[in-house]
C-alpha positions as a Markdown table, in Angstrom:
| # | Residue | x | y | z |
|---|---|---|---|---|
| 1 | Met | 40.6 | 22.3 | -0.2 |
| 2 | Arg | 40.6 | 23.1 | 3.5 |
| 3 | Thr | 40.0 | 20.2 | 5.8 |
| 4 | Glu | 38.1 | 21.6 | 8.7 |
| 5 | Cys | 34.7 | 19.9 | 9.5 |
| 6 | Phe | 31.8 | 21.6 | 8.1 |
| 7 | Val | 28.8 | 22.0 | 10.5 |
| 8 | Gly | 25.5 | 23.2 | 9.5 |
| 9 | Ala | 24.3 | 24.9 | 6.3 |
| 10 | Leu | 26.1 | 27.1 | 4.0 |
| 11 | Pro | 26.0 | 30.8 | 4.9 |
| 12 | Ala | 23.9 | 33.3 | 2.8 |
| 13 | Arg | 25.3 | 34.2 | -0.4 |
| 14 | Glu | 27.1 | 37.5 | -0.6 |
| 15 | His | 28.3 | 39.8 | -3.4 |
| 16 | Leu | 32.0 | 39.5 | -3.7 |
| 17 | Pro | 34.0 | 42.7 | -2.9 |
| 18 | Val | 34.9 | 44.9 | -5.7 |
| 19 | Gly | 38.6 | 45.1 | -4.8 |
| 20 | Val | 40.1 | 41.7 | -3.9 |
| 21 | Ala | 43.7 | 41.9 | -3.4 |
| 22 | Gly | 46.2 | 39.1 | -3.3 |
| 23 | Arg | 44.2 | 36.5 | -5.2 |
| 24 | Pro | 42.0 | 36.2 | -8.3 |
| 25 | Val | 38.4 | 36.3 | -8.5 |
| 26 | Leu | 38.1 | 33.6 | -11.3 |
| 27 | Asp | 40.1 | 30.7 | -11.9 |
| 28 | Val | 39.3 | 28.9 | -15.3 |
| 29 | Val | 40.6 | 25.4 | -15.5 |
| 30 | Ile | 41.3 | 23.8 | -18.9 |
| 31 | Pro | 41.5 | 20.0 | -18.7 |
| 32 | Val | 43.6 | 18.5 | -21.3 |
| 33 | Phe | 44.9 | 15.1 | -22.5 |
| 34 | Asn | 47.1 | 15.0 | -25.5 |
| 35 | Glu | 46.3 | 18.4 | -26.8 |
| 36 | Glu | 49.9 | 19.6 | -27.9 |
| 37 | Lys | 48.6 | 21.1 | -31.0 |
| 38 | Asp | 45.4 | 23.0 | -29.8 |
| 39 | Leu | 46.5 | 24.0 | -26.3 |
| 40 | Glu | 48.8 | 27.1 | -27.0 |
| 41 | Pro | 46.3 | 28.9 | -29.3 |
| 42 | Cys | 43.4 | 28.2 | -26.9 |
| 43 | Val | 45.1 | 29.5 | -24.0 |
| 44 | Leu | 46.4 | 32.6 | -25.7 |
| 45 | Arg | 42.9 | 33.3 | -27.1 |
| 46 | Leu | 41.3 | 32.8 | -23.7 |
| 47 | His | 43.8 | 35.1 | -21.9 |
| 48 | Glu | 43.4 | 37.7 | -24.5 |
| 49 | His | 39.6 | 37.6 | -24.1 |
| 50 | Leu | 39.7 | 37.7 | -20.2 |
| 51 | Ala | 42.4 | 40.6 | -20.2 |
| 52 | Arg | 40.3 | 42.6 | -22.5 |
| 53 | Thr | 36.7 | 41.9 | -21.0 |
| 54 | Phe | 36.9 | 40.6 | -17.5 |
| 55 | Pro | 36.8 | 43.4 | -14.8 |
| 56 | Tyr | 38.4 | 41.3 | -12.0 |
| 57 | Gly | 41.6 | 39.5 | -11.5 |
| 58 | Phe | 41.7 | 36.0 | -13.1 |
| 59 | Arg | 43.9 | 32.9 | -13.5 |
| 60 | Ile | 44.0 | 30.2 | -16.3 |
| 61 | Thr | 45.0 | 26.8 | -15.1 |
| 62 | Val | 45.9 | 24.1 | -17.5 |
| 63 | Ala | 45.1 | 20.7 | -15.9 |
| 64 | Asp | 47.1 | 17.9 | -17.8 |
| 65 | Asn | 45.5 | 14.5 | -17.4 |
| 66 | Ala | 48.6 | 12.2 | -17.8 |
| 67 | Ser | 49.2 | 13.3 | -21.4 |
| 68 | Thr | 51.7 | 11.2 | -23.4 |
| 69 | Asp | 52.7 | 13.8 | -26.0 |
| 70 | Arg | 54.2 | 17.2 | -25.5 |
| 71 | Thr | 51.1 | 18.7 | -23.8 |
| 72 | Pro | 53.0 | 19.0 | -20.3 |
| 73 | Glu | 56.0 | 21.0 | -22.1 |
| 74 | Val | 53.4 | 23.4 | -23.7 |
| 75 | Ala | 51.7 | 24.0 | -20.7 |
| 76 | Ala | 54.8 | 24.7 | -18.8 |
| 77 | His | 56.0 | 27.0 | -21.5 |
| 78 | Leu | 52.7 | 29.0 | -21.4 |
| 79 | Ala | 52.9 | 29.2 | -17.6 |
| 80 | Gly | 56.3 | 30.7 | -17.8 |
| 81 | Arg | 55.4 | 33.0 | -20.6 |
| 82 | Val | 52.0 | 34.4 | -20.0 |
| 83 | Pro | 50.9 | 36.2 | -16.8 |
| 84 | Gln | 48.0 | 34.6 | -14.8 |
| 85 | Val | 48.6 | 31.2 | -16.3 |
| 86 | Arg | 49.4 | 28.1 | -14.3 |
| 87 | Ser | 49.9 | 24.5 | -15.1 |
| 88 | Val | 49.1 | 21.3 | -13.1 |
| 89 | Arg | 50.2 | 17.7 | -14.0 |
| 90 | Leu | 48.2 | 14.7 | -13.0 |
| 91 | Glu | 49.5 | 11.2 | -13.5 |
| 92 | Gln | 45.9 | 9.6 | -13.8 |
| 93 | Lys | 43.4 | 10.4 | -16.5 |
| 94 | Gly | 39.9 | 11.6 | -15.8 |
| 95 | Arg | 38.3 | 15.1 | -16.4 |
| 96 | Gly | 36.5 | 14.9 | -13.0 |
| 97 | Arg | 39.7 | 14.1 | -11.2 |
| 98 | Ala | 41.4 | 17.1 | -12.8 |
| 99 | Leu | 38.8 | 19.5 | -11.9 |
| 100 | Arg | 38.4 | 18.3 | -8.5 |
| 101 | Thr | 42.1 | 18.5 | -7.8 |
| 102 | Val | 42.6 | 22.0 | -9.1 |
| 103 | Trp | 39.3 | 23.5 | -7.8 |
| 104 | Ser | 40.2 | 21.9 | -4.3 |
| 105 | His | 43.5 | 23.6 | -4.2 |
| 106 | Ser | 42.4 | 27.0 | -5.8 |
| 107 | Asp | 42.0 | 30.2 | -3.8 |
| 108 | Ala | 39.8 | 31.9 | -6.3 |
| 109 | His | 36.3 | 33.0 | -5.4 |
| 110 | Val | 34.8 | 31.5 | -8.6 |
| 111 | Leu | 35.9 | 28.4 | -10.2 |
| 112 | Ala | 35.1 | 27.6 | -13.8 |
| 113 | Tyr | 36.2 | 25.2 | -16.5 |
| 114 | Met | 35.8 | 24.9 | -20.3 |
| 115 | Asp | 37.0 | 22.5 | -23.0 |
| 116 | Val | 40.3 | 23.1 | -24.7 |
| 117 | Asp | 38.8 | 23.4 | -28.2 |
| 118 | Leu | 36.8 | 26.5 | -27.1 |
| 119 | Ser | 33.6 | 25.2 | -28.8 |
| 120 | Thr | 31.6 | 27.6 | -26.6 |
| 121 | Asp | 31.7 | 31.2 | -27.8 |
| 122 | Leu | 33.7 | 33.1 | -25.1 |
| 123 | Asn | 31.2 | 36.0 | -25.0 |
| 124 | Ala | 29.2 | 33.7 | -22.7 |
| 125 | Leu | 31.8 | 33.6 | -20.0 |
| 126 | Leu | 31.0 | 36.8 | -18.3 |
| 127 | Pro | 27.3 | 36.0 | -18.1 |
| 128 | Leu | 28.3 | 32.7 | -16.8 |
| 129 | Val | 30.2 | 34.0 | -13.8 |
| 130 | Ala | 28.3 | 37.2 | -13.2 |
| 131 | Pro | 25.5 | 35.5 | -11.0 |
| 132 | Leu | 28.2 | 33.8 | -9.0 |
| 133 | Ile | 30.2 | 37.1 | -8.4 |
| 134 | Ser | 26.9 | 38.9 | -7.6 |
| 135 | Gly | 25.9 | 36.2 | -5.0 |
| 136 | His | 22.7 | 35.5 | -6.9 |
| 137 | Ser | 23.5 | 31.9 | -7.7 |
| 138 | Asp | 25.7 | 28.9 | -6.5 |
| 139 | Leu | 26.4 | 27.2 | -9.9 |
| 140 | Ala | 26.3 | 28.2 | -13.6 |
| 141 | Ile | 26.2 | 26.2 | -16.6 |
| 142 | Gly | 26.1 | 26.8 | -20.4 |
| 143 | Ser | 23.2 | 25.3 | -22.0 |
| 144 | Arg | 23.2 | 24.1 | -25.8 |
| 145 | Leu | 19.6 | 23.2 | -25.5 |
| 146 | Ala | 18.1 | 26.5 | -24.6 |
| 147 | Arg | 15.9 | 28.1 | -27.3 |
| 148 | Ser | 18.2 | 31.0 | -27.9 |
| 149 | Ser | 21.3 | 28.9 | -28.1 |
| 150 | Arg | 22.9 | 28.6 | -31.6 |
| 151 | Val | 24.5 | 25.1 | -31.9 |
| 152 | Val | 26.4 | 23.6 | -34.9 |
| 153 | Arg | 27.0 | 19.8 | -34.6 |
| 154 | Gly | 26.1 | 16.5 | -36.3 |
| 155 | Pro | 22.6 | 14.8 | -35.8 |
| 156 | Lys | 24.4 | 11.8 | -34.0 |
| 157 | Arg | 25.7 | 14.0 | -31.1 |
| 158 | Glu | 22.5 | 16.1 | -31.2 |
| 159 | Phe | 20.5 | 12.8 | -30.7 |
| 160 | Ile | 22.8 | 11.6 | -27.8 |
| 161 | Ser | 22.9 | 14.8 | -26.0 |
| 162 | Arg | 19.0 | 15.1 | -26.0 |
| 163 | Thr | 18.6 | 11.5 | -25.2 |
| 164 | Tyr | 20.9 | 11.7 | -22.2 |
| 165 | Asn | 19.1 | 14.8 | -20.8 |
| 166 | Leu | 15.8 | 13.0 | -21.1 |
| 167 | Ile | 17.1 | 10.2 | -19.2 |
| 168 | Leu | 18.4 | 12.6 | -16.4 |
| 169 | Arg | 14.9 | 14.1 | -16.4 |
| 170 | Gly | 13.0 | 10.8 | -16.2 |
| 171 | Ser | 15.3 | 9.0 | -13.8 |
| 172 | Leu | 16.8 | 11.7 | -11.5 |
| 173 | Ala | 14.1 | 14.4 | -11.9 |
| 174 | Ala | 16.9 | 16.8 | -13.2 |
| 175 | Arg | 15.5 | 20.3 | -14.1 |
| 176 | Phe | 18.6 | 21.8 | -15.8 |
| 177 | Ser | 18.7 | 21.4 | -19.5 |
| 178 | Asp | 22.3 | 20.5 | -20.4 |
| 179 | Ala | 24.4 | 18.4 | -18.1 |
| 180 | Gln | 27.6 | 17.8 | -20.4 |
| 181 | Cys | 28.3 | 21.1 | -21.9 |
| 182 | Gly | 32.0 | 21.7 | -21.1 |
| 183 | Phe | 31.3 | 25.3 | -19.8 |
| 184 | Lys | 30.4 | 25.5 | -16.1 |
| 185 | Ala | 31.3 | 27.6 | -12.9 |
| 186 | Ile | 30.8 | 27.2 | -9.2 |
| 187 | Arg | 31.3 | 29.4 | -6.0 |
| 188 | Arg | 34.3 | 28.2 | -4.0 |
| 189 | Glu | 32.6 | 27.9 | -0.7 |
| 190 | Val | 30.0 | 25.6 | -2.5 |
| 191 | Ala | 32.7 | 23.5 | -4.1 |
| 192 | Glu | 34.4 | 22.9 | -0.8 |
| 193 | Arg | 31.3 | 21.1 | 0.5 |
| 194 | Leu | 29.9 | 19.6 | -2.8 |
| 195 | Leu | 33.1 | 18.1 | -4.2 |
| 196 | Pro | 33.8 | 15.5 | -1.4 |
| 197 | Met | 30.2 | 14.1 | -2.1 |
| 198 | Val | 30.9 | 13.6 | -5.8 |
| 199 | Glu | 32.4 | 10.3 | -6.4 |
| 200 | Asp | 32.9 | 10.2 | -10.2 |
| 201 | Thr | 36.3 | 11.2 | -11.6 |
| 202 | Gly | 35.4 | 10.9 | -15.4 |
| 203 | Trp | 32.8 | 12.5 | -17.6 |
| 204 | Phe | 29.8 | 11.9 | -15.3 |
| 205 | Phe | 31.5 | 14.3 | -12.8 |
| 206 | Asp | 29.6 | 17.3 | -14.2 |
| 207 | Thr | 26.1 | 15.4 | -14.0 |
| 208 | Glu | 26.6 | 14.1 | -10.6 |
| 209 | Met | 27.7 | 17.6 | -9.2 |
| 210 | Leu | 24.6 | 19.2 | -10.8 |
| 211 | Val | 22.2 | 16.6 | -9.6 |
| 212 | Leu | 23.4 | 16.8 | -5.9 |
| 213 | Ala | 23.4 | 20.6 | -6.1 |
| 214 | Glu | 19.9 | 20.7 | -7.3 |
| 215 | Arg | 18.6 | 18.1 | -4.9 |
| 216 | Ala | 20.2 | 20.2 | -2.1 |
| 217 | Gly | 18.1 | 23.3 | -3.2 |
| 218 | Leu | 21.2 | 25.2 | -4.5 |
| 219 | Arg | 20.6 | 27.7 | -7.3 |
| 220 | Ile | 21.8 | 26.8 | -10.8 |
| 221 | His | 22.0 | 29.5 | -13.4 |
| 222 | Glu | 21.7 | 28.5 | -17.2 |
| 223 | Val | 23.3 | 30.6 | -19.8 |
| 224 | Pro | 22.4 | 30.1 | -23.5 |
| 225 | Val | 25.4 | 29.5 | -25.6 |
| 226 | Asp | 26.7 | 29.4 | -29.1 |
| 227 | Trp | 28.6 | 26.2 | -29.7 |
| 228 | Val | 30.4 | 24.7 | -32.6 |
| 229 | Asp | 31.2 | 21.0 | -32.3 |
| 230 | Asp | 34.8 | 19.9 | -32.6 |
| 231 | Pro | 35.0 | 17.3 | -35.4 |
| 232 | Asp | 38.4 | 16.1 | -34.0 |
| 233 | Ser | 37.0 | 15.3 | -30.5 |
| 234 | Thr | 38.6 | 12.2 | -29.0 |
| 235 | Val | 35.8 | 11.3 | -26.6 |
| 236 | His | 34.7 | 7.8 | -26.9 |
| 237 | Ile | 31.0 | 8.1 | -27.1 |
| 238 | Val | 29.9 | 4.4 | -26.3 |
| 239 | Arg | 32.3 | 4.1 | -23.2 |
| 240 | Thr | 31.2 | 7.5 | -21.9 |
| 241 | Ala | 27.4 | 6.8 | -22.4 |
| 242 | Thr | 27.9 | 3.5 | -20.4 |
| 243 | Asp | 29.8 | 5.0 | -17.7 |
| 244 | Asp | 27.2 | 7.8 | -17.5 |
| 245 | Leu | 24.3 | 5.4 | -17.2 |
| 246 | Lys | 26.2 | 3.5 | -14.5 |
| 247 | Gly | 26.6 | 6.9 | -12.7 |
| 248 | Val | 22.9 | 7.7 | -13.1 |
| 249 | Trp | 22.1 | 4.3 | -11.4 |
| 250 | Arg | 24.5 | 4.9 | -8.5 |
| 251 | Val | 23.3 | 8.3 | -7.8 |
| 252 | Gly | 19.7 | 7.4 | -8.1 |
| 253 | Arg | 20.2 | 4.6 | -5.6 |
| 254 | Ala | 22.0 | 6.9 | -3.2 |
| 255 | Leu | 19.3 | 9.6 | -3.3 |
| 256 | Ala | 16.5 | 6.9 | -2.9 |
| 257 | Arg | 18.3 | 5.6 | 0.3 |
| 258 | Gly | 18.9 | 9.1 | 1.6 |
| 259 | Thr | 22.6 | 8.3 | 2.4 |
| 260 | Leu | 24.0 | 11.8 | 1.2 |
| 261 | Pro | 24.1 | 14.5 | 3.6 |
| 262 | Leu | 22.6 | 17.2 | 1.4 |
| 263 | Asp | 21.7 | 19.3 | 4.4 |
| 264 | Arg | 25.1 | 20.6 | 4.6 |
| 265 | Leu | 24.6 | 22.3 | 1.2 |
| 266 | Ala | 21.4 | 24.1 | 2.4 |
| 267 | Arg | 21.2 | 28.0 | 2.0 |
| 268 | Pro | 19.3 | 30.3 | 4.4 |
| 269 | Phe | 16.3 | 32.4 | 2.9 |
| 270 | Gly | 17.7 | 35.7 | 1.7 |
| 271 | Asp | 21.0 | 37.6 | 2.4 |
| 272 | Asp | 19.2 | 40.1 | 4.7 |
| 273 | Pro | 19.6 | 39.1 | 8.5 |
| 274 | Arg | 16.0 | 40.2 | 8.9 |
| 275 | Asp | 15.0 | 37.2 | 6.8 |
| 276 | Arg | 16.3 | 34.9 | 9.5 |
| 277 | Met | 14.8 | 36.7 | 12.5 |
| 278 | Ile | 11.2 | 36.6 | 11.7 |
| 279 | Ser | 9.3 | 35.7 | 14.9 |
| 280 | Gly | 6.0 | 33.9 | 15.2 |
| 281 | Val | 6.3 | 31.7 | 12.1 |
| 282 | Pro | 7.6 | 28.2 | 12.5 |
| 283 | Arg | 10.6 | 27.6 | 10.3 |
| 284 | Gly | 9.8 | 25.6 | 7.2 |
| 285 | Leu | 6.2 | 26.0 | 7.5 |
| 286 | Ala | 5.6 | 27.3 | 3.9 |
| 287 | Arg | 7.7 | 24.7 | 2.4 |
| 288 | Gln | 6.1 | 21.9 | 4.2 |
| 289 | Leu | 2.6 | 23.1 | 3.4 |
| 290 | Val | 3.3 | 23.1 | -0.3 |
| 291 | Gly | 5.0 | 19.6 | -0.1 |
| 292 | Phe | 2.0 | 18.3 | 2.0 |
| 293 | Cys | -0.6 | 19.8 | -0.4 |
| 294 | Val | 1.0 | 18.2 | -3.6 |
| 295 | Val | 1.5 | 14.9 | -1.7 |
| 296 | Gly | -2.2 | 15.2 | -0.4 |
| 297 | Ala | -3.6 | 15.8 | -3.7 |
| 298 | Leu | -1.8 | 12.9 | -5.2 |
| 299 | Ser | -2.9 | 10.6 | -2.3 |
| 300 | Thr | -6.6 | 11.8 | -2.6 |
| 301 | Leu | -6.6 | 10.9 | -6.4 |
| 302 | Phe | -5.0 | 7.7 | -5.7 |
| 303 | Tyr | -7.5 | 6.9 | -2.9 |
| 304 | Leu | -10.6 | 7.9 | -5.0 |
| 305 | Leu | -9.4 | 5.7 | -8.0 |
| 306 | Leu | -8.8 | 2.7 | -5.4 |
| 307 | Tyr | -12.2 | 3.3 | -3.9 |
| 308 | Ser | -14.0 | 3.4 | -7.3 |
| 309 | Ala | -12.2 | 0.2 | -8.3 |
| 310 | Leu | -13.0 | -1.7 | -5.2 |
| 311 | Arg | -16.6 | -0.4 | -4.3 |
| 312 | Ser | -18.5 | -2.7 | -6.7 |
| 313 | Gly | -16.9 | -5.9 | -5.3 |
| 314 | Ala | -16.6 | -5.0 | -1.6 |
| 315 | Gly | -19.2 | -2.5 | -0.7 |
| 316 | Pro | -18.7 | 1.1 | 0.3 |
| 317 | Gln | -17.5 | 0.6 | 3.9 |
| 318 | Ala | -14.8 | -2.0 | 3.1 |
| 319 | Ala | -13.9 | -0.3 | -0.2 |
| 320 | Asn | -13.3 | 2.9 | 1.8 |
| 321 | Ala | -11.2 | 1.2 | 4.6 |
| 322 | Leu | -9.0 | -0.7 | 2.3 |
| 323 | Ala | -8.5 | 2.4 | -0.1 |
| 324 | Leu | -7.7 | 4.5 | 2.8 |
| 325 | Leu | -5.3 | 2.2 | 4.3 |
| 326 | Val | -3.2 | 1.7 | 1.1 |
| 327 | Ser | -3.3 | 5.3 | 0.3 |
| 328 | Ala | -2.2 | 6.3 | 4.0 |
| 329 | Val | 0.8 | 4.1 | 3.9 |
| 330 | Ala | 2.0 | 5.8 | 0.6 |
| 331 | Asn | 1.1 | 9.2 | 2.0 |
| 332 | Thr | 3.0 | 8.8 | 5.1 |
| 333 | Ala | 6.1 | 7.5 | 3.2 |
| 334 | Ala | 5.9 | 10.4 | 0.8 |
| 335 | Asn | 5.4 | 13.1 | 3.4 |
| 336 | Arg | 8.2 | 11.5 | 5.4 |
| 337 | Arg | 10.7 | 11.9 | 2.7 |
| 338 | Leu | 9.6 | 14.9 | 0.7 |
| 339 | Thr | 7.5 | 17.1 | 3.0 |
| 340 | Phe | 9.5 | 16.8 | 6.3 |
| 341 | Gly | 12.9 | 15.7 | 4.9 |
| 342 | Val | 13.5 | 12.6 | 7.0 |
| 343 | Arg | 16.0 | 10.5 | 5.3 |
| 344 | Gly | 17.2 | 6.8 | 5.9 |
| 345 | Arg | 15.2 | 4.0 | 7.6 |
| 346 | Asp | 15.7 | 5.4 | 11.2 |
| 347 | Arg | 12.1 | 5.2 | 12.8 |
| 348 | Ala | 10.4 | 4.5 | 9.7 |
| 349 | Val | 8.4 | 1.8 | 11.3 |
| 350 | Arg | 7.5 | 4.0 | 14.2 |
| 351 | His | 6.3 | 6.8 | 11.7 |
| 352 | Gln | 4.2 | 4.3 | 9.9 |
| 353 | Ala | 2.6 | 3.2 | 13.1 |
| 354 | Gln | 1.8 | 6.8 | 14.0 |
| 355 | Gly | 0.6 | 7.3 | 10.5 |
| 356 | Leu | -1.9 | 4.4 | 11.0 |
| 357 | Val | -3.2 | 6.1 | 14.1 |
| 358 | Val | -3.7 | 9.2 | 12.0 |
| 359 | Leu | -5.4 | 6.9 | 9.4 |
| 360 | Gly | -7.9 | 5.7 | 12.2 |
| 361 | Ile | -8.9 | 9.4 | 12.8 |
| 362 | Gly | -9.4 | 9.8 | 9.0 |
| 363 | Leu | -11.3 | 6.6 | 8.8 |
| 364 | Ala | -13.6 | 7.6 | 11.5 |
| 365 | Leu | -14.3 | 10.9 | 9.7 |
| 366 | Thr | -15.0 | 9.4 | 6.3 |
| 367 | Ser | -17.0 | 6.4 | 7.6 |
| 368 | Gly | -18.9 | 8.5 | 9.9 |
| 369 | Ser | -19.8 | 10.8 | 6.8 |
| 370 | Leu | -20.8 | 7.8 | 4.9 |
| 371 | Ala | -23.0 | 6.4 | 7.7 |
| 372 | Ala | -24.6 | 9.8 | 8.2 |
| 373 | Leu | -25.4 | 10.1 | 4.5 |
| 374 | Asp | -26.8 | 6.7 | 4.4 |
| 375 | Ala | -28.9 | 7.4 | 7.4 |
| 376 | Ala | -30.1 | 10.7 | 5.9 |
| 377 | Ser | -30.9 | 9.6 | 2.3 |
| 378 | Gly | -31.2 | 5.8 | 2.4 |
| 379 | Ser | -29.7 | 5.1 | -1.0 |
| 380 | Pro | -27.6 | 8.1 | -2.0 |
| 381 | Ala | -26.2 | 8.6 | -5.7 |
| 382 | His | -22.8 | 7.6 | -6.3 |
| 383 | Ser | -21.9 | 11.3 | -7.3 |
| 384 | Thr | -23.2 | 12.3 | -3.7 |
| 385 | Glu | -21.3 | 9.8 | -2.0 |
| 386 | Met | -18.1 | 10.9 | -3.8 |
| 387 | Ala | -18.8 | 14.5 | -2.9 |
| 388 | Val | -19.3 | 13.8 | 0.7 |
| 389 | Leu | -16.0 | 11.7 | 0.7 |
| 390 | Ile | -14.1 | 14.5 | -0.8 |
| 391 | Ala | -15.4 | 17.0 | 1.8 |
| 392 | Ala | -14.6 | 14.4 | 4.7 |
| 393 | Asn | -11.1 | 13.8 | 3.3 |
| 394 | Leu | -10.4 | 17.6 | 3.0 |
| 395 | Ala | -11.2 | 17.8 | 6.7 |
| 396 | Ala | -9.1 | 14.8 | 7.4 |
| 397 | Thr | -6.2 | 16.3 | 5.5 |
| 398 | Val | -6.0 | 19.5 | 7.5 |
| 399 | Leu | -6.1 | 17.3 | 10.7 |
| 400 | Arg | -3.5 | 15.0 | 9.3 |
| 401 | Phe | -1.0 | 17.8 | 8.6 |
| 402 | Leu | -1.3 | 19.1 | 12.1 |
| 403 | Leu | -0.7 | 15.8 | 13.6 |
| 404 | Phe | 2.1 | 15.0 | 11.3 |
| 405 | Arg | 3.8 | 18.4 | 12.0 |
| 406 | Ala | 3.2 | 18.2 | 15.8 |
| 407 | Trp | 3.3 | 14.6 | 16.5 |
| 408 | Val | 4.7 | 12.3 | 13.8 |
| 409 | Phe | 7.5 | 14.5 | 12.5 |
| 410 | Pro | 7.9 | 17.3 | 15.1 |
| 411 | Glu | 10.6 | 19.9 | 14.6 |
| 412 | Arg | 13.4 | 19.4 | 17.0 |
| 413 | Arg | 14.7 | 22.9 | 17.9 |
| 414 | Glu | 17.7 | 21.6 | 19.6 |
| 415 | Ala | 18.8 | 19.7 | 16.5 |
| 416 | Ala | 18.3 | 23.1 | 14.4 |
| 417 | Val | 20.7 | 24.8 | 16.8 |
| 418 | Gly | 23.2 | 22.1 | 16.5 |
| 419 | Thr | 23.2 | 21.7 | 12.9 |
| 420 | Gly | 22.6 | 25.1 | 11.8 |
| 421 | Arg | 20.0 | 24.0 | 9.3 |
| 422 | Pro | 17.4 | 26.4 | 8.1 |
| 423 | Gly | 14.0 | 25.3 | 9.2 |
| 424 | Gly | 15.4 | 22.8 | 11.9 |
| 425 | Ser | 15.4 | 19.0 | 11.7 |
| 426 | Ser | 12.6 | 16.7 | 11.6 |
| 427 | Ala | 12.1 | 13.9 | 14.1 |
| 428 | Gly | 14.2 | 11.1 | 13.0 |
| 429 | Ala | 16.7 | 13.4 | 11.2 |
| 430 | Ala | 18.5 | 15.2 | 14.2 |
| 431 | Ala | 21.6 | 14.1 | 12.6 |
| 432 | Pro | 22.6 | 13.7 | 9.0 |
| 433 | Ala | 21.8 | 10.1 | 7.7 |
| 434 | Pro | 24.8 | 7.6 | 7.5 |
| 435 | Tyr | 27.0 | 8.7 | 4.8 |
| 436 | Thr | 29.1 | 5.9 | 3.3 |
| 437 | Gly | 31.0 | 8.2 | 0.8 |
| 438 | Pro | 33.9 | 10.5 | 1.4 |
| 439 | Ser | 33.6 | 12.7 | 4.4 |
| 440 | Pro | 33.6 | 16.3 | 4.0 |
| 441 | Cys | 35.7 | 16.7 | 7.1 |
| 442 | Thr | 38.7 | 14.8 | 5.7 |
| 443 | Gly | 39.6 | 16.7 | 2.5 |
| 444 | Pro | 38.8 | 16.3 | -1.0 |
| 445 | Ala | 39.7 | 12.7 | -1.6 |
| 446 | Pro | 37.2 | 10.0 | -2.6 |
| 447 | Tyr | 40.1 | 8.8 | -4.8 |
| 448 | Thr | 43.8 | 8.4 | -4.4 |
| 449 | Asp | 45.8 | 10.5 | -6.7 |
| 450 | Pro | 49.5 | 9.8 | -7.0 |
| 451 | Ser | 50.3 | 12.6 | -9.1 |
| 452 | Pro | 53.3 | 14.7 | -8.0 |
| 453 | Tyr | 51.2 | 17.9 | -7.9 |
| 454 | Ser | 52.9 | 20.3 | -5.5 |
| 455 | Ala | 51.9 | 23.6 | -6.6 |
| 456 | Pro | 51.5 | 25.8 | -3.7 |
| 457 | Ser | 48.0 | 26.1 | -2.1 |
| 458 | Pro | 46.7 | 28.7 | -2.4 |
| 459 | Tyr | 48.7 | 29.7 | -5.5 |
| 460 | Ala | 51.1 | 32.6 | -5.4 |
| 461 | Tyr | 49.3 | 35.2 | -7.6 |
| 462 | Asp | 51.0 | 38.2 | -8.9 |
| 463 | Asn | 48.5 | 41.0 | -9.2 |
| 464 | Glu | 49.9 | 42.2 | -12.5 |
| 465 | Pro | 47.8 | 44.4 | -14.9 |
| 466 | Arg | 45.4 | 42.5 | -17.1 |
| 467 | Asn | 46.8 | 43.8 | -20.3 |
| 468 | Ala | 50.3 | 42.5 | -19.5 |
| 469 | Arg | 51.7 | 40.0 | -21.9 |
């Protein structure tokens, strides 16, 4: 991986040029550990498929994870015998470590990987990488859980897979359907920024990469696959599941604290320069409106439930004030993080204080409405009281958004220029939040790999005909 500092967001996605000379478009990595029996037929089958069906230059890289059998010799033999095949030896185990090492040194435009057993039907390979080549998507994954997928595996693995993905949806709000299918691809410029943020070096590597990419707003393309389970798989299910759950906790905590610089992965809107030159519309307004409306709707529901629960014991005015106070604190915190993208604890107390001022305005509106209703009708019905409160809260909500955007979380144009972030930076987020993980400016190493991997970077690539043998 190149080691220059990355400033600002990613550029707009572009379609890869048709004629790319001197380097491959696709690099397919096959991580292996003690696979001396299956490695050669797998690589030969994959090479034949790519040479027959893939219209661009390609490379197959065998990444040996500290094998103790003849796997390194088989890989070296294949690299010397078959065009477009390379071999890499690592002295430490870990699928994530192998993928990060090879992807970080690859010069290919699209980086992919698949398991050595070729459980996934190879006909899905071109649909997997096509959206990345065209510039439509940033990452692509094979999904065994899509409706049109055809999967052959035992009930135990089926249960574990579906349970794991349910855990991801419930704990990390993941929207992708299959985190652990060994069939994925990523654009190189995305990998350059994303990989240094991924800490795991084992089986959780895939999940962590996808969760961070999704939270950063990158586009993940899913491909239904036909998949046949390998009965001779050496994966230790219990240990892998335990490590995955630890990884879920670690990533969830980092996301909750806002310590990951996900703004460095942001994409501008569209690939047409005109999309980024629209005048008269504040950047990020549409996204903020949607987020504010969602948070506002949930806050209003929360407020009404609290008011109804407190009214019988505290009276309408006290119930309104207390319910409004609690819901306003929650509303400010949610808008701070979700609507205006302010991460970390910087200025959190100040933002809450400003939010309480906005609360005072909302309290004046709602309390004034209740007082006016009481003066007009004496003893209004509960339904009428609720209707007046809803109308008053809608008016207070509009005013709250304007005050939040202009006063509590104002856009800082100078920060937007300095960081290159689409939509600018919110107050309190002029710079990325403190990041305690590996820096994207210091290369691809949240780990120390003592392996004697000295393949040239970028690889020398002979542009031989694809039908060469």
